[in-house]
N, C-alpha and C positions, 0 to 999 in steps of 0.2 A: 504494500500500500504506500503510495507516495505521500510524503509529509513535507511539502514545500510551502506551507502557509507561512505568512509573515507573522512571527510571534515576538511579542515584547515580554520582558521579564516581570512587569508589574502593571497595575492599574494606573500608575503615575504617568506612564508614557501617553496613555490616552488623554488624561487630564491636561498634559502639557501641549497638546496640539493636534492629536490625531483627528479630532472632530472638526478642526477648522476647515478641513477640505470638503465637508459635507455639501456646501452650496455648489461646488463645482462637480461633485460625483453625482449628486441627485439631479436627475434631468427632469425637474418639475417645470410646470408652465411658468412663464415670466411674470404673470400678474394674477392676483387673486381673483380679479373680476372675470377672468377667463374660465375659472373652474366652476362653472355652473353645472346643473344636472345635465343639460344637453351636451356639454363638453365631455363629461364622464361617459355618457352613452356613446357618443361618436368615437372615443378613444378606447373603448373596451377591447379586450384581447379576444373576444368572441362576438358573434353576431347578436348584439343585445337589441331586442325589440323595444320600440317606444312603449313606455309604461303609461297606460291610459290613466287619466286623473278624472275624479268626479266633477260634474258641473251642476249647478243648482239654480232654480228659478229665483228671481230678484224679489223674494218675499220673506218677511221675518215674523217670528212669533216669540215674544218675550215670555219667560216663565212668570213674570210679574202679572201678566194678564190672566194667568190661570191659578192664582191664589198663593204663589211662592212668597215666603218671608225669609229674608236673609239675615236672621239674627243669631244663627248657630244653634238654636234651640228648637225651632219649629221643624218638624219632619215634612219635607217637600216632595216625597215620592210621588204623590198623586199629581202635584203641579207639573213635574217633569213629564209624567205619563200623558197628561192631558195636552201639554204643548206639543209633544211629539206626535201624538195621534192627529191633532188639528193640522199640523204641518204636513204630515203624510197624506191626510185625506184632501188637502188642497193641491196635491201634486208635488210636494216637496219644497224645500227651502231651508232657511236658517232658523234654528231654535237659539235665542239669545239668553245667555246667562249673564246678567249685569254684575257690577261690583257688589260684593256681599259675601257672607259665610252661609253657604246653602247646605244645610244637613239633609241627607236623603238616604233612602234605601237604593236598591239596584235600579239602574237606568237601562231600560230595554230598548235597543235601537230598532228603527224600521228603515226601509230603503228610502233613498233620496232625502236624507237628513244630514245637515251640517250643524253639529253641536258646537256653538261658538261661545267661548269663555272670554268675556272682555277683561281688560287689565283690571286687576283688583278682585276678580271673581275667584273664590275658592269653593269648590264642590267637596264637602266633607261627607264621606260615606259613614253611616251610622255604625257604632260599635255594638249595636243590638243584633246579635246573629240570628235571632228569630225572624228578622226582616229579609233574610236570604234563603228562600225555600229550596228544597231539593227538587231537581227537575231530571227527566231522563237524559242520559248521556247520549250524545250524537251516535248514529249508527245502529240504533235499536238495542235489543236485549234488555236485561234487567238492571243494568248498572245505572247509577245515578251520580249527579254531581250537584254541588252547591251553586246556586245562581251567582255569577260574577257581579261585581259592582257595575261594570259596563259589559253588556252581553248582546251579541247578535249572531244569527245564523241564517244562511241562505238569503243574504241580502246583496244588494248592489247600490253603487253611488252613495257612499257614506263618508263622513268626515268628522274629525274633532279638531277645531281650530281655535286661534286666539292666543292671548298672553296670560291666561288664567291658570289655575292650579287644580289638579284632581288628587285628592288625598284618600287612600283606600283603608285608613284605619288598620293597617296591617299589623301593628304592634298588639292589637287585641286578638290576633289569630295565631301569630307565629310562636313556635318554641324558640327558646334561647339557650345556647350552650354556655356553660359556666366559663369555659376556656376562652370565650370570645368577648367577654365584657370585663370591665374593671370591678374591683372588690366593692366599691360603692354602688355601682349599678346592680351587681348581684344581690347585695343587701336590700336594695330597694325592691327588687323583684320578689325576694322571699317575704317581705312585708306586705305584698300586694295580694290579690285575690286568686293567684294561680296556684299550681301544685307542682311537686318535684317528681321526676322519674325515679324508679326504685333505686338507682345507683346514686342519685343526688346530683347528677351532672347536667341535667336538662330540666329547665323550667317550662311548664306548659301553661298557657292562659286557659282557665277553665277549672272544673271540678275534679276532673280525672287526669291522670298522667297518661297521655295517649301512647307513649312508648311501651306501655304494658298491655297491648292487645287491642286498644280502642282505635278506630280508623282515623286517620289524619285527612279531614275533608276540607282543607283550606281551598278557597277559590282563586283562580287567577284574577288579576285585577281588571285588565281590559282584554276581553276574550272574544274574537270574531272567528266564526267557523264557516268555511265554504262561501266566502263573500267575494265580490268582484268590484274593482275600482274603489279603493280606500285611500284616504288621505289623513295623516296626522301632521299638523303644522303649527309650530310655535309654542304649544302647550308644555306645562310641566306636569309629570305624572309621578307620584311619590307614595311611599309607605304602603306597599302592596302586601296582601296576605300571603302571596306566593309569587310567580312570575308577574312582573309588571305588565308587559305588553306581549300577548301570545296569539298571533294570527295562525290559524290552522287551515290548510287547504284553501288558501285564498290566492286570488290572481290580481295583478295590477295594484301594487301597494306602494305608496310613497310616504316616507317619514322625512320631514323637512324641518330642521332646526328644533327638534323635540329634546327636552331635558327629562331624564330618567333618574330618580333617586331612591334608593333603599339604603338604610344604615348598613354598615359593612358587616354587622353580626346577624343581619336578616337571614334566617335559615331558608334555603331554596328561594332566596330573593333575586332571581335572575332579572336582568334589565330588559333586554329585547330578545325574544326567542321567536325565530321565524321558522315555522313548522310546515314542511311539505307545500311550500308556496312557490309561485312562479311569477316572474317579472316584478322584481322588487328594488326599489331604491331606498337607501338609508343614507341621508345626506346631512352633514354638519350637525349631528346629534351629539349630546353630551350625556355620559352615563357614569353613575357611581352606584354600585350594587353589592348585595350581600353574597352573590353567587356569580355566575358567568355574566359578562357585560353585554356583548353583541354575539348571539349564538345562533347557529343554523342547526335545525333538526329535521329528520325525514324518516317517517315510519309508514308501514303499509306496503302492499304489493305494488311495485311500479308497473307501468304499462310495458308491453313487449318492446325491447329496445330503448326504453325511455327511463326517466327518473321522476321522483316525485317532487324534487326541489331543484329548480334551475333558474338561471338568468337573474342573478343577484349582484347589485353593485353597492358596496359600502364605501363611502368617500367623505373625507374631511371631518371625521368623527374623533372625539376625544373620550377615552375611558380612564377614569381614576381608579378608585378601589374596585376590584372585581377578582373573581377567581381566574378569569382570563379576559383579555382585552377583546380579541376576536376569537371565536370558539366555533368548532365543528363538532357535533355529537353531544351526548354519547350515542343516542339512537340514530343510525344512519342506514337502517335496513331498507328504506324506500329509495335510497340512492340519491346522489347530488352530483351536479356538474355545472360548469360555467358560473363561477363565483369570482368576482374581482374586488379586492380591498386595497385602497390606496389613500395616501395623504392623511394618515391617522396618527394620533399620539396616544401612547399608553403610559400612564405615570403612576407608579406605585401598585400596579396590579400584581396579583400572585404569580401569574404567567402572562406573558405577552401574547403570543400566537399559540393557541392550544387546540390540538386535534386529537380527539379521544373516541374510543369505542370499545366494544368487547364482544365476545362470542355470544350469540343469541340476540344481539341488537345491531349487528353490522351489515353493511352492504358496500357497494362500490362508490367511492368518492374520488372524483378525478377532474382534470382540467380546472384547476384552482390557481388563480393568479393573484399574487400579493406583492405590492411594491410601495416604496416610499412610506415606510413605517418608522416612527421615531419614538424610542422608549427610554424611560428613565426610572431608576430604582425598582427594577423588577425583583420581587421577593425570591422566586425560584427560577424557572426556566424562561429564557427569552422566547425560545421556540420549543414546542413539545409535541411529539407524535407518540401516542400511547394506545395500543389496542389491547391492553390488559386492564383497562379502567373499570372500577367498580363504583356504581352509583348508589350510595347508601343513604337512606333516610335517617333523620335523627334517631338515635337510640338503637340502630340496627347493628348486627355483629358481622364483621368482615369475614368472608370465606375465601377459600383458595380460588384464584382465577382459573386454574387448570381444571377446576370441577364444574365450570360453566357449561351450559349446553353447547353442542357442537355445531348446530345449525346457524345460519345467518352469519357468516364469517365477515369481519370487517376488512376492507381493502382500501388502503390510502395509496394512490399512485398519480403521477403527472401533476405534481405541485411545482409551480414556478414562483420562487420567492427571491425578490431582488431589492436592492437599495434599502436595506434594513439597518438601522443604526441604533445601538443600545448602550447606554452609559450605566452599567451596574446591574448585575444579575448573579444569582448563585451558579447557574449553568447556562452556557450560551445556547446549545442545541442538545436535546435529548430525544433519541429515537428508539422505541421499543415495539417491534412487530411481533408477529406470531410465527412459529416454525413453519406452519402450513401456509402462511400468507404474510411474507415479509412486507414491511413498508418499502415502496420501490419507486424509482424514477422521480426523485426529489431534486430539484435543480436550484441551487443557491448561487446567487450572483451579486457581486459588488456590495459587500456588507462589512460593517465594523461592529464588533460586539466586545465590550469589556466585561469580564465575569471571573468568578473564582475558578470555575472549571470550564473547559472548552466544549468540544463535542463528544458526546457519549452515545454509542450506538450498538444495538444488538438486533438480530433478525431484520437486517435491512440490506437492500441491494440497489445498485445504480444510484448511490447518493453522490451527486456531482457538485463540486465546489469550484467556483471560478471568481477570483479576486475577493476572496473572503479573508478578512483579517480578524483573528480571535486573540484578544489580549487577555491572558490568563493570569490570575493571582499566584497560582501554584500548579504544578503537575504538567503533564503533556497537554498540548492543544487538542489532540484527538485520542480518545479511548474507545476503540472499536475492537470487539472480539471477533473470533473466527467466523461468526455467522454474518458479519456486516461488511459490505463492500463500499468503501468510501474512496472517491477519486478526486484529486486536486488537479486542476489544469491552468494554474497561473501562468 
């Protein structure tokens, strides 16, 4: 194996000036004004279709006209419902939420509705869990789910816009791990109305410790299923019971300048989870989350020769605290292709670029293009491929990955990762494949990463390095065992 990477002896070399050349190495557009959504679509590494956006008639319906009171005490569920029904009956338009503190139960969407939150509007979802009824889960059968704070299925032409805030009262739903909070925060939880798990390590809101056999039925916050032409623009969505934004089996989705926030200890508090969707733009969004930041998921049987998730562009986004900045997995059995991520900053995330799956949940993920990524203070790996990942709920016991089901094998191949710059990580690149399905055809180009450890690989083939500078604190720059094929072509 060739080892002609440029290696420095310590992180000081990077701080002394290795990053000063980034402006010349990174071939970014000359002006920020050029980097619009049409710019990214036209420059995509694959044939990205135009993402259709919703349009609405020029008519408005204020929730004030339907009895809403913005005092933070009055429950406004009926007012939201009446305003949405009136707007839909008229052929669609904008439902206005003016400045105020609007306490409400679930908001059920209909087609042709733009829920517009004006500056100063805060929609506060109630902590009274009896207001969120159980409903049949999509797809039939006997399974049920709790109604999400914002929910819609089989809709088209829908939007959430404006400069206001949606708060999901998630802290009344989520468990909290003792290891993730300060001693003062833990003391406050113990004096509240919740209960502890049997081992005393997890606090659950409610009368019973759910980790001891009771089901965890937290809702996703904004949950759209099988919808077409969706737009989220300008809004802030925070404090979710579970995932913040979770579109499933949707088509033509645009997120434009959306802010997503969950506390870093928010259990399963993913920011943006795109599941089995097609034709997606995530543009200039900001995320800080308790789990993965911007994540791609894909489940179900894909069509012959096709995949369930494809044609996704993530551009100009910033992720602060999260388990991963940009993430694929862990469920990939529906297949993914044609994803491009560029011009993004990840600051203080646990992992920068995180690609994970496991036996029983895996499928083919290929034709992934990632470039112009800037990372700072990454806790663990700057880039991680892991097909031995275990997705464990709070309180679950870890089992051997080798005991997992043998069907639905994860396959990561044909990733093109270039112009990635990271100042500070525990490990630069870690790759762990399966003996029967190594991670393969991963092309790294024009990168500078400072880290304690360099590249670590097992069960990998055709890992290609071109102009990759790994500045390691100690040890060799590459640690690849006999099952890994790493090639450098500087």
